[in-house]
PDB file with one MODEL, atoms N, CA, C and O in Angstrom:
MODEL        1
ATOM      1  N   MET A   1       0.848  -1.181   0.000  1.00  0.00           N
ATOM      2  CA  MET A   1       0.000   0.000   0.000  1.00  0.00           C
ATOM      3  C   MET A   1       0.890   1.238   0.000  1.00  0.00           C
ATOM      4  O   MET A   1       1.797   1.332   0.826  1.00  0.00           O
ATOM      5  N   PRO A   2       0.656   2.196  -0.907  1.00  0.00           N
ATOM      6  CA  PRO A   2       1.517   3.379  -0.982  1.00  0.00           C
ATOM      7  C   PRO A   2       1.345   4.278   0.238  1.00  0.00           C
ATOM      8  O   PRO A   2       0.277   4.351   0.847  1.00  0.00           O
ATOM      9  N   LYS A   3       2.440   4.956   0.567  1.00  0.00           N
ATOM     10  CA  LYS A   3       2.400   5.891   1.695  1.00  0.00           C
ATOM     11  C   LYS A   3       1.629   7.144   1.306  1.00  0.00           C
ATOM     12  O   LYS A   3       1.669   7.586   0.157  1.00  0.00           O
ATOM     13  N   LYS A   4       0.933   7.704   2.278  1.00  0.00           N
ATOM     14  CA  LYS A   4       0.187   8.935   2.034  1.00  0.00           C
ATOM     15  C   LYS A   4       1.147  10.113   2.049  1.00  0.00           C
ATOM     16  O   LYS A   4       2.113  10.131   2.812  1.00  0.00           O
ATOM     17  N   LYS A   5       0.876  11.086   1.208  1.00  0.00           N
ATOM     18  CA  LYS A   5       1.728  12.264   1.116  1.00  0.00           C
ATOM     19  C   LYS A   5       0.999  13.493   1.640  1.00  0.00           C
ATOM     20  O   LYS A   5      -0.229  13.518   1.731  1.00  0.00           O
ATOM     21  N   GLY A   6       1.772  14.497   1.980  1.00  0.00           N
ATOM     22  CA  GLY A   6       1.208  15.793   2.350  1.00  0.00           C
ATOM     23  C   GLY A   6       0.444  15.790   3.655  1.00  0.00           C
ATOM     24  O   GLY A   6       0.816  15.114   4.614  1.00  0.00           O
ATOM     25  N   LYS A   7      -0.636  16.562   3.672  1.00  0.00           N
ATOM     26  CA  LYS A   7      -1.416  16.756   4.892  1.00  0.00           C
ATOM     27  C   LYS A   7      -2.135  15.501   5.355  1.00  0.00           C
ATOM     28  O   LYS A   7      -2.446  15.377   6.539  1.00  0.00           O
ATOM     29  N   ASP A   8      -2.407  14.565   4.450  1.00  0.00           N
ATOM     30  CA  ASP A   8      -3.168  13.372   4.812  1.00  0.00           C
ATOM     31  C   ASP A   8      -2.530  12.586   5.941  1.00  0.00           C
ATOM     32  O   ASP A   8      -3.240  11.978   6.743  1.00  0.00           O
ATOM     33  N   LYS A   9      -1.214  12.582   6.023  1.00  0.00           N
ATOM     34  CA  LYS A   9      -0.560  11.798   7.067  1.00  0.00           C
ATOM     35  C   LYS A   9      -0.759  12.408   8.451  1.00  0.00           C
ATOM     36  O   LYS A   9      -0.597  11.709   9.451  1.00  0.00           O
ATOM     37  N   ASP A  10      -1.106  13.689   8.536  1.00  0.00           N
ATOM     38  CA  ASP A  10      -1.306  14.350   9.823  1.00  0.00           C
ATOM     39  C   ASP A  10      -2.780  14.432  10.221  1.00  0.00           C
ATOM     40  O   ASP A  10      -3.106  15.080  11.216  1.00  0.00           O
ATOM     41  N   LYS A  11      -3.669  13.796   9.477  1.00  0.00           N
ATOM     42  CA  LYS A  11      -5.099  13.872   9.771  1.00  0.00           C
ATOM     43  C   LYS A  11      -5.438  13.324  11.151  1.00  0.00           C
ATOM     44  O   LYS A  11      -6.420  13.754  11.756  1.00  0.00           O
ATOM     45  N   SER A  12      -4.647  12.386  11.660  1.00  0.00           N
ATOM     46  CA  SER A  12      -4.941  11.827  12.979  1.00  0.00           C
ATOM     47  C   SER A  12      -4.747  12.860  14.087  1.00  0.00           C
ATOM     48  O   SER A  12      -5.235  12.669  15.201  1.00  0.00           O
ATOM     49  N   LYS A  13      -4.045  13.942  13.794  1.00  0.00           N
ATOM     50  CA  LYS A  13      -3.798  14.987  14.787  1.00  0.00           C
ATOM     51  C   LYS A  13      -4.836  16.100  14.709  1.00  0.00           C
ATOM     52  O   LYS A  13      -4.780  17.051  15.489  1.00  0.00           O
ATOM     53  N   GLU A  14      -5.773  15.996  13.788  1.00  0.00           N
ATOM     54  CA  GLU A  14      -6.786  17.024  13.610  1.00  0.00           C
ATOM     55  C   GLU A  14      -8.141  16.535  14.095  1.00  0.00           C
ATOM     56  O   GLU A  14      -8.394  15.333  14.178  1.00  0.00           O
ATOM     57  N   ALA A  15      -8.997  17.482  14.409  1.00  0.00           N
ATOM     58  CA  ALA A  15     -10.377  17.167  14.782  1.00  0.00           C
ATOM     59  C   ALA A  15     -11.277  18.217  14.151  1.00  0.00           C
ATOM     60  O   ALA A  15     -10.847  19.342  13.896  1.00  0.00           O
ATOM     61  N   LYS A  16     -12.512  17.851  13.906  1.00  0.00           N
ATOM     62  CA  LYS A  16     -13.484  18.791  13.356  1.00  0.00           C
ATOM     63  C   LYS A  16     -14.525  19.105  14.409  1.00  0.00           C
ATOM     64  O   LYS A  16     -14.878  18.257  15.229  1.00  0.00           O
ATOM     65  N   LEU A  17     -15.010  20.334  14.374  1.00  0.00           N
ATOM     66  CA  LEU A  17     -16.054  20.786  15.283  1.00  0.00           C
ATOM     67  C   LEU A  17     -17.225  21.256  14.427  1.00  0.00           C
ATOM     68  O   LEU A  17     -17.074  22.166  13.611  1.00  0.00           O
ATOM     69  N   VAL A  18     -18.369  20.652  14.605  1.00  0.00           N
ATOM     70  CA  VAL A  18     -19.565  21.045  13.865  1.00  0.00           C
ATOM     71  C   VAL A  18     -20.395  21.940  14.772  1.00  0.00           C
ATOM     72  O   VAL A  18     -20.741  21.560  15.891  1.00  0.00           O
ATOM     73  N   VAL A  19     -20.710  23.130  14.280  1.00  0.00           N
ATOM     74  CA  VAL A  19     -21.472  24.103  15.059  1.00  0.00           C
ATOM     75  C   VAL A  19     -22.728  24.465  14.274  1.00  0.00           C
ATOM     76  O   VAL A  19     -22.654  24.841  13.103  1.00  0.00           O
ATOM     77  N   ARG A  20     -23.857  24.351  14.917  1.00  0.00           N
ATOM     78  CA  ARG A  20     -25.121  24.735  14.277  1.00  0.00           C
ATOM     79  C   ARG A  20     -25.455  26.164  14.702  1.00  0.00           C
ATOM     80  O   ARG A  20     -25.530  26.471  15.892  1.00  0.00           O
ATOM     81  N   LEU A  21     -25.656  27.034  13.701  1.00  0.00           N
ATOM     82  CA  LEU A  21     -26.043  28.403  13.986  1.00  0.00           C
ATOM     83  C   LEU A  21     -26.886  28.948  12.848  1.00  0.00           C
ATOM     84  O   LEU A  21     -26.959  28.362  11.769  1.00  0.00           O
ATOM     85  N   GLU A  22     -27.518  30.076  13.110  1.00  0.00           N
ATOM     86  CA  GLU A  22     -28.399  30.685  12.125  1.00  0.00           C
ATOM     87  C   GLU A  22     -27.603  31.079  10.884  1.00  0.00           C
ATOM     88  O   GLU A  22     -26.439  31.467  10.975  1.00  0.00           O
ATOM     89  N   ALA A  23     -28.247  30.972   9.728  1.00  0.00           N
ATOM     90  CA  ALA A  23     -27.584  31.304   8.468  1.00  0.00           C
ATOM     91  C   ALA A  23     -27.120  32.761   8.452  1.00  0.00           C
ATOM     92  O   ALA A  23     -26.033  33.058   7.957  1.00  0.00           O
ATOM     93  N   ASP A  24     -27.938  33.670   8.989  1.00  0.00           N
ATOM     94  CA  ASP A  24     -27.559  35.088   9.015  1.00  0.00           C
ATOM     95  C   ASP A  24     -26.311  35.313   9.856  1.00  0.00           C
ATOM     96  O   ASP A  24     -25.428  36.079   9.471  1.00  0.00           O
ATOM     97  N   LEU A  25     -26.237  34.651  11.000  1.00  0.00           N
ATOM     98  CA  LEU A  25     -25.068  34.771  11.866  1.00  0.00           C
ATOM     99  C   LEU A  25     -23.834  34.209  11.167  1.00  0.00           C
ATOM    100  O   LEU A  25     -22.762  34.812  11.215  1.00  0.00           O
ATOM    101  N   HIS A  26     -23.982  33.072  10.528  1.00  0.00           N
ATOM    102  CA  HIS A  26     -22.883  32.440   9.794  1.00  0.00           C
ATOM    103  C   HIS A  26     -22.377  33.354   8.679  1.00  0.00           C
ATOM    104  O   HIS A  26     -21.172  33.563   8.534  1.00  0.00           O
ATOM    105  N   ASN A  27     -23.310  33.897   7.893  1.00  0.00           N
ATOM    106  CA  ASN A  27     -22.925  34.776   6.786  1.00  0.00           C
ATOM    107  C   ASN A  27     -22.246  36.047   7.278  1.00  0.00           C
ATOM    108  O   ASN A  27     -21.256  36.486   6.693  1.00  0.00           O
ATOM    109  N   ALA A  28     -22.766  36.640   8.348  1.00  0.00           N
ATOM    110  CA  ALA A  28     -22.155  37.851   8.905  1.00  0.00           C
ATOM    111  C   ALA A  28     -20.741  37.558   9.393  1.00  0.00           C
ATOM    112  O   ALA A  28     -19.830  38.363   9.199  1.00  0.00           O
ATOM    113  N   PHE A  29     -20.563  36.398  10.029  1.00  0.00           N
ATOM    114  CA  PHE A  29     -19.241  36.002  10.523  1.00  0.00           C
ATOM    115  C   PHE A  29     -18.260  35.831   9.369  1.00  0.00           C
ATOM    116  O   PHE A  29     -17.137  36.332   9.432  1.00  0.00           O
ATOM    117  N   LEU A  30     -18.673  35.129   8.316  1.00  0.00           N
ATOM    118  CA  LEU A  30     -17.797  34.920   7.164  1.00  0.00           C
ATOM    119  C   LEU A  30     -17.449  36.236   6.473  1.00  0.00           C
ATOM    120  O   LEU A  30     -16.304  36.445   6.070  1.00  0.00           O
ATOM    121  N   GLU A  31     -18.437  37.125   6.337  1.00  0.00           N
ATOM    122  CA  GLU A  31     -18.183  38.427   5.718  1.00  0.00           C
ATOM    123  C   GLU A  31     -17.196  39.248   6.539  1.00  0.00           C
ATOM    124  O   GLU A  31     -16.299  39.882   5.983  1.00  0.00           O
ATOM    125  N   ARG A  32     -17.361  39.239   7.875  1.00  0.00           N
ATOM    126  CA  ARG A  32     -16.451  40.006   8.726  1.00  0.00           C
ATOM    127  C   ARG A  32     -15.045  39.422   8.668  1.00  0.00           C
ATOM    128  O   ARG A  32     -14.066  40.167   8.631  1.00  0.00           O
ATOM    129  N   CYS A  33     -14.941  38.112   8.661  1.00  0.00           N
ATOM    130  CA  CYS A  33     -13.625  37.468   8.552  1.00  0.00           C
ATOM    131  C   CYS A  33     -12.943  37.875   7.254  1.00  0.00           C
ATOM    132  O   CYS A  33     -11.757  38.201   7.245  1.00  0.00           O
ATOM    133  N   GLN A  34     -13.695  37.856   6.160  1.00  0.00           N
ATOM    134  CA  GLN A  34     -13.131  38.238   4.871  1.00  0.00           C
ATOM    135  C   GLN A  34     -12.693  39.704   4.892  1.00  0.00           C
ATOM    136  O   GLN A  34     -11.621  40.034   4.384  1.00  0.00           O
ATOM    137  N   ALA A  35     -13.504  40.577   5.468  1.00  0.00           N
ATOM    138  CA  ALA A  35     -13.164  41.998   5.544  1.00  0.00           C
ATOM    139  C   ALA A  35     -11.904  42.231   6.370  1.00  0.00           C
ATOM    140  O   ALA A  35     -11.155  43.175   6.118  1.00  0.00           O
ATOM    141  N   LEU A  36     -11.674  41.367   7.357  1.00  0.00           N
ATOM    142  CA  LEU A  36     -10.501  41.495   8.228  1.00  0.00           C
ATOM    143  C   LEU A  36      -9.327  40.649   7.743  1.00  0.00           C
ATOM    144  O   LEU A  36      -8.321  40.520   8.440  1.00  0.00           O
ATOM    145  N   ASP A  37      -9.457  40.073   6.544  1.00  0.00           N
ATOM    146  CA  ASP A  37      -8.406  39.258   5.935  1.00  0.00           C
ATOM    147  C   ASP A  37      -7.968  38.112   6.844  1.00  0.00           C
ATOM    148  O   ASP A  37      -6.777  37.899   7.074  1.00  0.00           O
ATOM    149  N   THR A  38      -8.947  37.390   7.347  1.00  0.00           N
ATOM    150  CA  THR A  38      -8.681  36.231   8.186  1.00  0.00           C
ATOM    151  C   THR A  38      -9.642  35.126   7.760  1.00  0.00           C
ATOM    152  O   THR A  38     -10.473  35.329   6.875  1.00  0.00           O
ATOM    153  N   THR A  39      -9.531  33.975   8.379  1.00  0.00           N
ATOM    154  CA  THR A  39     -10.431  32.871   8.049  1.00  0.00           C
ATOM    155  C   THR A  39     -11.314  32.552   9.243  1.00  0.00           C
ATOM    156  O   THR A  39     -10.969  32.843  10.388  1.00  0.00           O
ATOM    157  N   ALA A  40     -12.453  31.952   8.957  1.00  0.00           N
ATOM    158  CA  ALA A  40     -13.359  31.543  10.027  1.00  0.00           C
ATOM    159  C   ALA A  40     -12.673  30.528  10.934  1.00  0.00           C
ATOM    160  O   ALA A  40     -12.812  30.600  12.155  1.00  0.00           O
ATOM    161  N   SER A  41     -11.947  29.597  10.362  1.00  0.00           N
ATOM    162  CA  SER A  41     -11.255  28.582  11.163  1.00  0.00           C
ATOM    163  C   SER A  41     -10.256  29.210  12.120  1.00  0.00           C
ATOM    164  O   SER A  41     -10.181  28.826  13.287  1.00  0.00           O
ATOM    165  N   ARG A  42      -9.491  30.170  11.629  1.00  0.00           N
ATOM    166  CA  ARG A  42      -8.497  30.838  12.473  1.00  0.00           C
ATOM    167  C   ARG A  42      -9.172  31.543  13.645  1.00  0.00           C
ATOM    168  O   ARG A  42      -8.688  31.477  14.775  1.00  0.00           O
ATOM    169  N   GLU A  43     -10.287  32.217  13.377  1.00  0.00           N
ATOM    170  CA  GLU A  43     -10.976  32.957  14.435  1.00  0.00           C
ATOM    171  C   GLU A  43     -11.648  32.028  15.434  1.00  0.00           C
ATOM    172  O   GLU A  43     -11.702  32.344  16.622  1.00  0.00           O
ATOM    173  N   VAL A  44     -12.158  30.897  14.981  1.00  0.00           N
ATOM    174  CA  VAL A  44     -12.752  29.933  15.913  1.00  0.00           C
ATOM    175  C   VAL A  44     -11.662  29.332  16.793  1.00  0.00           C
ATOM    176  O   VAL A  44     -11.868  29.161  17.995  1.00  0.00           O
ATOM    177  N   ARG A  45     -10.499  29.006  16.210  1.00  0.00           N
ATOM    178  CA  ARG A  45      -9.381  28.500  17.026  1.00  0.00           C
ATOM    179  C   ARG A  45      -8.957  29.541  18.052  1.00  0.00           C
ATOM    180  O   ARG A  45      -8.678  29.201  19.201  1.00  0.00           O
ATOM    181  N   ARG A  46      -8.906  30.821  17.641  1.00  0.00           N
ATOM    182  CA  ARG A  46      -8.535  31.893  18.569  1.00  0.00           C
ATOM    183  C   ARG A  46      -9.560  31.999  19.702  1.00  0.00           C
ATOM    184  O   ARG A  46      -9.188  32.176  20.862  1.00  0.00           O
ATOM    185  N   LEU A  47     -10.847  31.890  19.366  1.00  0.00           N
ATOM    186  CA  LEU A  47     -11.907  31.940  20.370  1.00  0.00           C
ATOM    187  C   LEU A  47     -11.775  30.789  21.369  1.00  0.00           C
ATOM    188  O   LEU A  47     -11.926  30.991  22.574  1.00  0.00           O
ATOM    189  N   ILE A  48     -11.496  29.594  20.874  1.00  0.00           N
ATOM    190  CA  ILE A  48     -11.351  28.437  21.761  1.00  0.00           C
ATOM    191  C   ILE A  48     -10.153  28.618  22.684  1.00  0.00           C
ATOM    192  O   ILE A  48     -10.251  28.344  23.881  1.00  0.00           O
ATOM    193  N   ARG A  49      -9.023  29.075  22.149  1.00  0.00           N
ATOM    194  CA  ARG A  49      -7.839  29.310  22.998  1.00  0.00           C
ATOM    195  C   ARG A  49      -8.123  30.378  24.047  1.00  0.00           C
ATOM    196  O   ARG A  49      -7.727  30.238  25.204  1.00  0.00           O
ATOM    197  N   HIS A  50      -8.819  31.456  23.638  1.00  0.00           N
ATOM    198  CA  HIS A  50      -9.172  32.524  24.575  1.00  0.00           C
ATOM    199  C   HIS A  50     -10.094  31.989  25.672  1.00  0.00           C
ATOM    200  O   HIS A  50      -9.912  32.311  26.846  1.00  0.00           O
ATOM    201  N   PHE A  51     -11.074  31.180  25.298  1.00  0.00           N
ATOM    202  CA  PHE A  51     -11.990  30.584  26.267  1.00  0.00           C
ATOM    203  C   PHE A  51     -11.226  29.724  27.266  1.00  0.00           C
ATOM    204  O   PHE A  51     -11.458  29.822  28.471  1.00  0.00           O
ATOM    205  N   LEU A  52     -10.327  28.890  26.781  1.00  0.00           N
ATOM    206  CA  LEU A  52      -9.554  28.030  27.679  1.00  0.00           C
ATOM    207  C   LEU A  52      -8.677  28.858  28.610  1.00  0.00           C
ATOM    208  O   LEU A  52      -8.624  28.591  29.810  1.00  0.00           O
ATOM    209  N   ALA A  53      -7.989  29.860  28.068  1.00  0.00           N
ATOM    210  CA  ALA A  53      -7.117  30.699  28.891  1.00  0.00           C
ATOM    211  C   ALA A  53      -7.924  31.479  29.924  1.00  0.00           C
ATOM    212  O   ALA A  53      -7.473  31.648  31.057  1.00  0.00           O
ATOM    213  N   SER A  54      -9.101  31.953  29.554  1.00  0.00           N
ATOM    214  CA  SER A  54      -9.952  32.713  30.469  1.00  0.00           C
ATOM    215  C   SER A  54     -10.481  31.859  31.605  1.00  0.00           C
ATOM    216  O   SER A  54     -10.857  32.375  32.657  1.00  0.00           O
ATOM    217  N   ASN A  55     -10.510  30.566  31.395  1.00  0.00           N
ATOM    218  CA  ASN A  55     -11.030  29.648  32.397  1.00  0.00           C
ATOM    219  C   ASN A  55      -9.929  28.809  33.030  1.00  0.00           C
ATOM    220  O   ASN A  55     -10.173  27.698  33.499  1.00  0.00           O
ATOM    221  N   GLY A  56      -8.716  29.350  33.038  1.00  0.00           N
ATOM    222  CA  GLY A  56      -7.611  28.727  33.753  1.00  0.00           C
ATOM    223  C   GLY A  56      -7.001  27.512  33.099  1.00  0.00           C
ATOM    224  O   GLY A  56      -6.367  26.706  33.782  1.00  0.00           O
ATOM    225  N   ASP A  57      -7.168  27.351  31.799  1.00  0.00           N
ATOM    226  CA  ASP A  57      -6.619  26.191  31.116  1.00  0.00           C
ATOM    227  C   ASP A  57      -5.954  26.620  29.812  1.00  0.00           C
ATOM    228  O   ASP A  57      -6.468  26.317  28.736  1.00  0.00           O
ATOM    229  N   PRO A  58      -4.817  27.320  29.888  1.00  0.00           N
ATOM    230  CA  PRO A  58      -4.171  27.766  28.657  1.00  0.00           C
ATOM    231  C   PRO A  58      -3.731  26.574  27.820  1.00  0.00           C
ATOM    232  O   PRO A  58      -3.262  25.566  28.346  1.00  0.00           O
ATOM    233  N   TYR A  59      -3.887  26.705  26.529  1.00  0.00           N
ATOM    234  CA  TYR A  59      -3.558  25.621  25.614  1.00  0.00           C
ATOM    235  C   TYR A  59      -2.292  25.967  24.855  1.00  0.00           C
ATOM    236  O   TYR A  59      -2.132  27.088  24.373  1.00  0.00           O
ATOM    237  N   ALA A  60      -1.411  25.017  24.752  1.00  0.00           N
ATOM    238  CA  ALA A  60      -0.240  25.139  23.891  1.00  0.00           C
ATOM    239  C   ALA A  60       0.011  23.772  23.285  1.00  0.00           C
ATOM    240  O   ALA A  60       0.051  22.778  24.010  1.00  0.00           O
ATOM    241  N   PRO A  61       0.183  23.698  21.966  1.00  0.00           N
ATOM    242  CA  PRO A  61       0.495  22.409  21.358  1.00  0.00           C
ATOM    243  C   PRO A  61       1.758  21.820  21.964  1.00  0.00           C
ATOM    244  O   PRO A  61       2.653  22.560  22.373  1.00  0.00           O
ATOM    245  N   ALA A  62       1.837  20.518  22.025  1.00  0.00           N
ATOM    246  CA  ALA A  62       2.993  19.843  22.614  1.00  0.00           C
ATOM    247  C   ALA A  62       4.277  20.341  21.968  1.00  0.00           C
ATOM    248  O   ALA A  62       4.409  20.343  20.744  1.00  0.00           O
ATOM    249  N   GLY A  63       5.211  20.759  22.796  1.00  0.00           N
ATOM    250  CA  GLY A  63       6.511  21.205  22.307  1.00  0.00           C
ATOM    251  C   GLY A  63       6.544  22.624  21.774  1.00  0.00           C
ATOM    252  O   GLY A  63       7.601  23.088  21.347  1.00  0.00           O
ATOM    253  N   ALA A  64       5.431  23.320  21.784  1.00  0.00           N
ATOM    254  CA  ALA A  64       5.395  24.680  21.253  1.00  0.00           C
ATOM    255  C   ALA A  64       5.409  25.686  22.392  1.00  0.00           C
ATOM    256  O   ALA A  64       4.771  25.488  23.426  1.00  0.00           O
ATOM    257  N   ALA A  65       6.138  26.754  22.186  1.00  0.00           N
ATOM    258  CA  ALA A  65       6.173  27.830  23.175  1.00  0.00           C
ATOM    259  C   ALA A  65       5.243  28.940  22.705  1.00  0.00           C
ATOM    260  O   ALA A  65       5.273  29.327  21.537  1.00  0.00           O
ATOM    261  N   LEU A  66       4.421  29.449  23.609  1.00  0.00           N
ATOM    262  CA  LEU A  66       3.551  30.563  23.265  1.00  0.00           C
ATOM    263  C   LEU A  66       4.353  31.855  23.283  1.00  0.00           C
ATOM    264  O   LEU A  66       5.172  32.055  24.180  1.00  0.00           O
ATOM    265  N   PRO A  67       4.136  32.734  22.314  1.00  0.00           N
ATOM    266  CA  PRO A  67       4.846  34.002  22.325  1.00  0.00           C
ATOM    267  C   PRO A  67       4.377  34.862  23.492  1.00  0.00           C
ATOM    268  O   PRO A  67       3.214  34.805  23.892  1.00  0.00           O
ATOM    269  N   VAL A  68       5.286  35.649  24.025  1.00  0.00           N
ATOM    270  CA  VAL A  68       4.937  36.564  25.105  1.00  0.00           C
ATOM    271  C   VAL A  68       4.502  37.867  24.453  1.00  0.00           C
ATOM    272  O   VAL A  68       5.279  38.517  23.755  1.00  0.00           O
ATOM    273  N   VAL A  69       3.267  38.234  24.686  1.00  0.00           N
ATOM    274  CA  VAL A  69       2.708  39.438  24.086  1.00  0.00           C
ATOM    275  C   VAL A  69       2.138  40.292  25.200  1.00  0.00           C
ATOM    276  O   VAL A  69       1.380  39.803  26.038  1.00  0.00           O
ATOM    277  N   ASP A  70       2.498  41.566  25.213  1.00  0.00           N
ATOM    278  CA  ASP A  70       1.959  42.482  26.198  1.00  0.00           C
ATOM    279  C   ASP A  70       1.324  43.638  25.444  1.00  0.00           C
ATOM    280  O   ASP A  70       2.023  44.435  24.818  1.00  0.00           O
ATOM    281  N   ALA A  71       0.021  43.729  25.502  1.00  0.00           N
ATOM    282  CA  ALA A  71      -0.689  44.779  24.783  1.00  0.00           C
ATOM    283  C   ALA A  71      -1.570  45.545  25.753  1.00  0.00           C
ATOM    284  O   ALA A  71      -2.192  44.964  26.643  1.00  0.00           O
ATOM    285  N   VAL A  72      -1.615  46.841  25.569  1.00  0.00           N
ATOM    286  CA  VAL A  72      -2.501  47.688  26.360  1.00  0.00           C
ATOM    287  C   VAL A  72      -3.415  48.411  25.382  1.00  0.00           C
ATOM    288  O   VAL A  72      -2.949  49.008  24.412  1.00  0.00           O
ATOM    289  N   VAL A  73      -4.703  48.358  25.637  1.00  0.00           N
ATOM    290  CA  VAL A  73      -5.687  49.020  24.792  1.00  0.00           C
ATOM    291  C   VAL A  73      -6.375  50.081  25.629  1.00  0.00           C
ATOM    292  O   VAL A  73      -6.892  49.784  26.706  1.00  0.00           O
ATOM    293  N   VAL A  74      -6.387  51.308  25.146  1.00  0.00           N
ATOM    294  CA  VAL A  74      -7.061  52.391  25.849  1.00  0.00           C
ATOM    295  C   VAL A  74      -8.487  52.468  25.327  1.00  0.00           C
ATOM    296  O   VAL A  74      -8.711  52.590  24.122  1.00  0.00           O
ATOM    297  N   VAL A  75      -9.448  52.394  26.239  1.00  0.00           N
ATOM    298  CA  VAL A  75     -10.863  52.423  25.875  1.00  0.00           C
ATOM    299  C   VAL A  75     -11.475  53.693  26.435  1.00  0.00           C
ATOM    300  O   VAL A  75     -11.310  54.001  27.615  1.00  0.00           O
ATOM    301  N   ARG A  76     -12.177  54.426  25.594  1.00  0.00           N
ATOM    302  CA  ARG A  76     -12.830  55.651  26.024  1.00  0.00           C
ATOM    303  C   ARG A  76     -14.343  55.449  25.981  1.00  0.00           C
ATOM    304  O   ARG A  76     -14.875  54.895  25.019  1.00  0.00           O
ATOM    305  N   GLY A  77     -15.022  55.895  27.016  1.00  0.00           N
ATOM    306  CA  GLY A  77     -16.478  55.822  27.033  1.00  0.00           C
ATOM    307  C   GLY A  77     -17.002  54.402  26.990  1.00  0.00           C
ATOM    308  O   GLY A  77     -16.565  53.541  27.753  1.00  0.00           O
ATOM    309  N   ASP A  78     -17.941  54.166  26.093  1.00  0.00           N
ATOM    310  CA  ASP A  78     -18.597  52.863  25.997  1.00  0.00           C
ATOM    311  C   ASP A  78     -18.001  51.975  24.914  1.00  0.00           C
ATOM    312  O   ASP A  78     -18.620  50.983  24.529  1.00  0.00           O
ATOM    313  N   GLU A  79     -16.811  52.307  24.411  1.00  0.00           N
ATOM    314  CA  GLU A  79     -16.199  51.476  23.375  1.00  0.00           C
ATOM    315  C   GLU A  79     -15.918  50.087  23.938  1.00  0.00           C
ATOM    316  O   GLU A  79     -15.425  49.966  25.060  1.00  0.00           O
ATOM    317  N   PRO A  80     -16.221  49.042  23.179  1.00  0.00           N
ATOM    318  CA  PRO A  80     -15.911  47.695  23.667  1.00  0.00           C
ATOM    319  C   PRO A  80     -14.419  47.411  23.551  1.00  0.00           C
ATOM    320  O   PRO A  80     -13.773  47.827  22.590  1.00  0.00           O
ATOM    321  N   ALA A  81     -13.886  46.714  24.519  1.00  0.00           N
ATOM    322  CA  ALA A  81     -12.479  46.329  24.474  1.00  0.00           C
ATOM    323  C   ALA A  81     -12.344  45.061  23.647  1.00  0.00           C
ATOM    324  O   ALA A  81     -13.184  44.167  23.751  1.00  0.00           O
ATOM    325  N   PRO A  82     -11.306  44.966  22.830  1.00  0.00           N
ATOM    326  CA  PRO A  82     -11.103  43.737  22.069  1.00  0.00           C
ATOM    327  C   PRO A  82     -10.714  42.598  22.996  1.00  0.00           C
ATOM    328  O   PRO A  82     -10.126  42.841  24.050  1.00  0.00           O
ATOM    329  N   PRO A  83     -11.028  41.357  22.629  1.00  0.00           N
ATOM    330  CA  PRO A  83     -10.641  40.226  23.473  1.00  0.00           C
ATOM    331  C   PRO A  83      -9.133  40.065  23.491  1.00  0.00           C
ATOM    332  O   PRO A  83      -8.439  40.551  22.598  1.00  0.00           O
ATOM    333  N   LEU A  84      -8.638  39.398  24.486  1.00  0.00           N
ATOM    334  CA  LEU A  84      -7.219  39.078  24.628  1.00  0.00           C
ATOM    335  C   LEU A  84      -6.352  40.299  24.860  1.00  0.00           C
ATOM    336  O   LEU A  84      -5.163  40.271  24.540  1.00  0.00           O
ATOM    337  N   ALA A  85      -6.901  41.360  25.400  1.00  0.00           N
ATOM    338  CA  ALA A  85      -6.107  42.551  25.670  1.00  0.00           C
ATOM    339  C   ALA A  85      -6.360  43.020  27.088  1.00  0.00           C
ATOM    340  O   ALA A  85      -7.467  42.885  27.609  1.00  0.00           O
ATOM    341  N   ARG A  86      -5.334  43.570  27.707  1.00  0.00           N
ATOM    342  CA  ARG A  86      -5.499  44.195  29.004  1.00  0.00           C
ATOM    343  C   ARG A  86      -6.136  45.550  28.747  1.00  0.00           C
ATOM    344  O   ARG A  86      -5.688  46.274  27.858  1.00  0.00           O
ATOM    345  N   THR A  87      -7.152  45.906  29.489  1.00  0.00           N
ATOM    346  CA  THR A  87      -7.906  47.128  29.227  1.00  0.00           C
ATOM    347  C   THR A  87      -7.590  48.193  30.266  1.00  0.00           C
ATOM    348  O   THR A  87      -7.582  47.929  31.468  1.00  0.00           O
ATOM    349  N   VAL A  88      -7.330  49.405  29.779  1.00  0.00           N
ATOM    350  CA  VAL A  88      -7.132  50.561  30.636  1.00  0.00           C
ATOM    351  C   VAL A  88      -8.171  51.584  30.219  1.00  0.00           C
ATOM    352  O   VAL A  88      -8.193  52.008  29.064  1.00  0.00           O
ATOM    353  N   VAL A  89      -9.032  51.985  31.143  1.00  0.00           N
ATOM    354  CA  VAL A  89     -10.063  52.969  30.831  1.00  0.00           C
ATOM    355  C   VAL A  89      -9.465  54.349  31.022  1.00  0.00           C
ATOM    356  O   VAL A  89      -8.982  54.687  32.102  1.00  0.00           O
ATOM    357  N   ALA A  90      -9.503  55.149  29.957  1.00  0.00           N
ATOM    358  CA  ALA A  90      -8.887  56.470  29.983  1.00  0.00           C
ATOM    359  C   ALA A  90      -9.801  57.472  30.668  1.00  0.00           C
ATOM    360  O   ALA A  90     -11.020  57.433  30.505  1.00  0.00           O
ATOM    361  N   SER A  91      -9.200  58.365  31.433  1.00  0.00           N
ATOM    362  CA  SER A  91      -9.968  59.449  32.036  1.00  0.00           C
ATOM    363  C   SER A  91     -10.097  60.574  31.013  1.00  0.00           C
ATOM    364  O   SER A  91      -9.478  60.523  29.951  1.00  0.00           O
ATOM    365  N   GLU A  92     -10.890  61.576  31.325  1.00  0.00           N
ATOM    366  CA  GLU A  92     -11.115  62.684  30.399  1.00  0.00           C
ATOM    367  C   GLU A  92      -9.843  63.489  30.142  1.00  0.00           C
ATOM    368  O   GLU A  92      -9.727  64.130  29.098  1.00  0.00           O
ATOM    369  N   GLU A  93      -8.886  63.469  31.073  1.00  0.00           N
ATOM    370  CA  GLU A  93      -7.666  64.257  30.908  1.00  0.00           C
ATOM    371  C   GLU A  93      -6.761  63.704  29.827  1.00  0.00           C
ATOM    372  O   GLU A  93      -5.922  64.432  29.296  1.00  0.00           O
ATOM    373  N   VAL A  94      -6.910  62.442  29.490  1.00  0.00           N
ATOM    374  CA  VAL A  94      -5.997  61.806  28.525  1.00  0.00           C
ATOM    375  C   VAL A  94      -6.348  62.195  27.128  1.00  0.00           C
ATOM    376  O   VAL A  94      -5.692  61.759  26.182  1.00  0.00           O
TER     377      VAL A  94
ENDMDL
END
């Protein structure tokens, strides 16, 4: 039997997640991902990692080191803070 080439040999290390959601929500998500030059898969993986880290279970693939990132986001008024960022609420003097 011939050996498998390329990505097929690593399929045992992958898993699929099926999510049922409204068509409008799905379409809006895909459109926003495209506008931000990213993929739906990348953003779902980011969401899962953020969820795990927020709940005390940071994920890192075996043998991989996570980059050290320190970001500060200044939020004024009712602006929402982006996920995965430390938030500093600015006073009126700033």
